[in-house]
C-alpha positions in Angstrom: 205.8 102.8 131.2 206.0 99.1 130.2 205.3 97.1 127.1 206.2 98.1 123.5 206.0 101.6 122.5 204.8 102.7 119.0 204.8 106.4 119.1 208.6 106.8 119.7 209.1 108.6 116.1 208.9 112.3 115.8 205.5 113.8 114.9 207.0 116.3 112.4 208.4 115.3 108.9 212.1 116.0 108.3 211.1 118.9 105.7 209.2 120.7 108.2 212.3 120.2 110.7 214.6 121.9 108.2 212.1 124.6 107.7 211.9 125.1 111.3 215.7 125.3 111.5 215.9 127.6 108.5 213.2 129.8 110.4 215.3 130.2 113.5 218.3 131.0 111.6 216.4 133.9 109.8 214.7 135.1 113.1 218.3 135.3 114.7 219.5 137.1 111.4 216.5 139.5 111.8 217.7 140.7 115.1 221.2 140.8 114.5 220.8 143.2 111.7 219.0 145.6 113.9 221.6 145.1 116.9 219.0 143.3 119.2 221.2 141.5 121.9 220.1 137.8 122.2 219.7 136.7 125.7 219.2 133.4 127.8 217.1 133.5 130.9 216.3 130.6 133.3 213.6 128.0 132.5 213.1 127.3 136.4 211.9 130.3 138.1 210.9 131.3 141.6 207.3 132.7 141.2 204.3 131.6 139.4 202.3 134.1 136.9 199.3 135.6 138.6 197.2 135.7 135.3 194.0 133.7 136.0 194.1 132.4 132.5 197.8 130.9 132.8 198.6 127.7 134.8 202.3 127.7 136.0 203.7 124.0 136.1 205.2 123.3 139.5 208.8 121.8 139.7 210.3 119.8 142.8 213.8 120.6 142.9 214.5 119.4 146.3 213.6 115.7 147.3 210.8 115.4 149.4 209.8 118.8 150.0 207.2 120.7 148.5 207.6 122.4 144.9 208.9 125.8 145.3 209.9 126.5 141.8 208.2 126.6 138.3 208.7 126.4 134.7 208.4 130.0 133.3 205.3 130.6 130.9 207.2 133.5 129.6 210.8 135.0 129.9 209.0 138.4 130.4 210.0 138.9 134.0 213.5 137.9 133.8 213.7 140.1 130.7 212.4 143.0 132.2 215.0 142.5 135.3 217.6 142.5 132.4 216.1 146.0 131.0 216.1 147.5 134.1 219.7 146.6 134.8 220.7 148.3 131.6 220.8 145.6 128.9 219.3 147.6 126.3 217.2 146.2 123.4 217.2 142.4 123.8 215.4 139.2 122.4 214.9 135.6 123.3 214.1 132.3 121.5 213.1 129.8 124.4 210.8 127.2 125.1 208.1 127.9 127.9 205.4 125.8 129.6 201.7 126.4 130.3 199.8 123.8 131.7 196.2 123.1 130.6 197.1 124.0 127.2 196.7 121.4 124.2 194.7 121.4 120.8 195.4 122.1 117.3 197.3 125.2 118.1 198.2 124.6 121.6 201.2 122.4 123.1 201.5 122.7 126.9 205.6 123.4 125.8 206.1 125.6 123.1 208.5 128.1 121.5 208.3 131.9 121.8 210.3 134.7 120.3 210.2 137.5 122.9 211.8 141.0 122.4 211.7 144.3 124.1 212.6 147.8 122.3 213.7 151.0 124.3 211.8 154.0 123.1 209.6 152.4 120.7 205.8 153.4 120.6 203.4 150.6 120.0 202.9 151.5 116.4 206.6 151.3 115.5 206.9 147.7 117.2 204.0 146.8 115.3 206.0 147.5 112.1 208.7 145.3 113.3 206.5 142.5 114.2 204.9 142.7 110.8 208.3 142.8 109.3 209.7 139.7 111.1 206.5 137.9 110.5 206.6 138.5 106.8 210.5 137.5 106.9 209.2 134.2 108.6 206.2 133.5 106.4 208.1 134.1 103.0 205.7 133.1 100.3 202.7 132.4 102.6 202.8 136.3 103.3 202.6 137.0 99.7 199.8 139.5 98.7 198.6 140.0 102.6 198.0 143.7 103.2 198.7 144.9 106.6 195.7 146.1 108.8 195.4 147.7 112.1 191.9 147.6 113.7 190.9 148.8 117.0 189.7 146.0 119.5 186.2 148.2 119.4 185.8 148.1 115.8 187.0 144.2 115.5 184.1 143.5 117.9 181.7 145.9 115.8 182.5 144.3 112.6 182.3 140.5 113.8 179.7 140.8 116.6 177.7 143.7 115.6 178.3 145.3 119.2 180.1 147.8 121.2 182.4 145.9 123.6 182.8 149.1 125.9 178.8 149.9 125.6 177.1 146.6 125.4 175.2 145.2 128.4 176.0 141.9 130.0 172.6 140.5 128.4 173.9 141.7 125.1 177.3 139.8 125.4 175.3 136.6 126.7 172.8 136.8 123.6 175.8 137.2 121.1 177.4 134.1 123.0 174.2 132.2 122.7 175.0 130.1 119.1 178.3 129.0 120.7 176.2 127.0 123.4 178.5 128.0 126.2 177.2 128.1 129.7 179.8 129.8 132.2 179.3 130.0 135.7 176.6 132.4 137.2 179.3 134.5 138.5 181.1 135.1 135.1 182.4 138.6 134.7 182.0 140.8 131.4 185.5 140.1 130.8 185.0 136.4 130.6 181.9 137.0 128.2 184.2 139.2 126.1 187.4 136.8 126.0 185.0 134.3 125.0 183.5 136.0 122.1 186.7 137.4 120.9 188.5 133.5 121.1 185.3 132.0 119.3 183.9 134.6 117.0 186.2 137.4 116.5 189.5 136.0 116.2 188.8 133.4 114.1 187.6 135.8 111.3 190.8 138.0 111.8 193.7 138.0 109.4 191.9 136.6 106.2 194.2 137.8 103.5 195.9 140.1 105.8 198.1 140.3 109.0 195.7 142.3 111.1 196.9 144.0 114.4 194.0 144.5 116.7 195.0 147.2 119.3 193.1 149.0 122.4 192.0 146.3 124.4 189.8 147.1 127.3 192.0 148.4 130.4 190.5 145.3 132.3 192.7 143.3 130.3 195.9 145.1 130.2 197.7 142.5 132.0 201.4 144.1 131.9 200.7 146.9 129.7 200.1 150.7 130.4 196.7 152.0 130.1 196.3 154.8 127.3 196.3 158.4 128.7 194.3 159.3 125.9 191.4 156.7 126.4 191.6 155.2 130.0 189.3 152.8 129.0 191.6 150.9 126.9 195.3 149.5 127.3 198.3 149.9 125.2 198.3 146.5 123.9 197.9 144.7 120.6 197.6 141.0 119.0 198.5 140.0 115.6 196.3 137.6 113.6 197.0 135.6 110.4 194.4 133.5 108.8 192.2 133.5 112.1 195.4 132.4 114.4 196.6 134.5 117.2 200.5 135.0 116.6 201.7 137.6 118.9 200.6 139.6 122.1 202.5 143.0 122.5 202.4 145.8 125.0 203.7 149.4 125.8 205.3 148.0 129.3 204.1 149.0 132.3 206.8 150.5 134.5 205.4 151.7 137.7 206.0 149.0 140.4 203.2 150.1 142.6 200.6 149.5 139.9 202.0 146.6 138.8 202.1 145.2 142.5 198.4 146.2 142.8 197.6 144.3 139.5 199.2 141.3 140.9 197.1 141.4 144.1 193.9 141.9 142.0 194.9 138.5 140.1 195.2 136.9 143.3 191.8 138.0 144.5 190.5 137.0 141.3 191.9 133.4 141.6 190.5 133.2 145.2 187.2 133.9 143.6 187.4 131.3 141.1 189.0 128.7 143.5 192.3 128.8 141.9 195.7 128.5 143.6 197.3 131.8 144.4 201.0 132.5 144.0 203.6 134.6 145.7 204.2 138.1 144.0 207.5 138.1 141.9 209.3 140.5 144.4 212.5 140.6 142.2 210.5 141.9 139.3 208.7 144.3 141.3 212.1 145.5 142.7 213.5 145.9 139.1 210.7 148.1 138.1 211.0 150.2 141.3 214.6 150.5 140.3 213.5 152.0 136.9 212.3 150.1 133.7 213.4 152.2 130.6 210.6 153.2 128.5 210.0 150.3 126.3 207.4 148.2 124.3 207.6 144.3 124.1 206.1 141.6 122.4 205.8 137.8 122.4 205.6 135.8 118.8 204.2 132.2 118.9 207.2 130.8 116.8 205.5 127.3 116.5 202.2 128.8 115.0 204.5 131.0 112.5 206.0 127.9 111.3 202.6 126.0 111.1 201.6 129.0 108.8 204.9 129.2 106.7 204.6 125.4 105.9 201.1 125.0 105.8 200.7 122.7 108.6 197.4 122.0 110.0 198.3 120.9 113.5 201.1 122.2 116.0 202.4 118.6 116.6 203.3 118.7 112.7 206.0 121.3 113.5 207.3 119.9 116.5 209.7 116.9 117.0 207.9 115.5 119.9 204.8 117.0 121.5 204.0 116.6 125.1 202.1 113.4 124.5 205.0 112.0 122.8 207.7 113.5 125.4 
């Protein structure tokens, strides 16, 4: 870079940086009061995530050699290794990096609060997430009701269709007002994900903290399939004012099933022309050694600060967004 630079100043006002610091302290106090251990795992990791929707940024540590490391997109894999090693309940507040994500609610580098609770059913973890979010939002949470809504009912309410029974043509028709033209080979899940992102999610959490649960089994990611309804995964997301804040799972503990899901992700990456990644064999070995029955969740801290302070864009709560880094 040469010549004068005029964007050296932070994008967040001092008052918002002060609010951010206060909320970080509140979050740590919340977990300390519950006896949850704070941990710190590496930012630079040896395996990229396989999820087709997430791009892992490569890191070149050896001069002149091709990249063999990545910036983590979540501390999940490392934290599960700690759990398998006997850490007990743990949480982490850390920066993560996901390439290709920028916009009003997205910065490629952002802060997550991620935690895992042994023996917690998903409903109990939702209770704890709601308690933390109410603590962090403060006055912005006043008067908001707590709402629990199945994925099926959310789609019925906002789209007028059953996501599990709708035909591909019905999903395409529901997406027609968006003017979106995916590839000719777009799957049902791609249509559903588009509809939830563009038409369902923005309507959720109006005057409420809305938990959506029972996602399709095909969108389970690292969650268990519900034994009572194998069409659904034991997974939830939290919305407030149309903003997705958190994503939680009853964590999959079966190494063989997790390996099969990773391999299916890579097959889908091949289909889409995306780069494949090596499987995280250390995570799979940890699962094979024995992950305790647990539920885990990741909360977008920057978005929570936005809602708590009335910010309109994510850069208003960041000292230096990536474009100013």
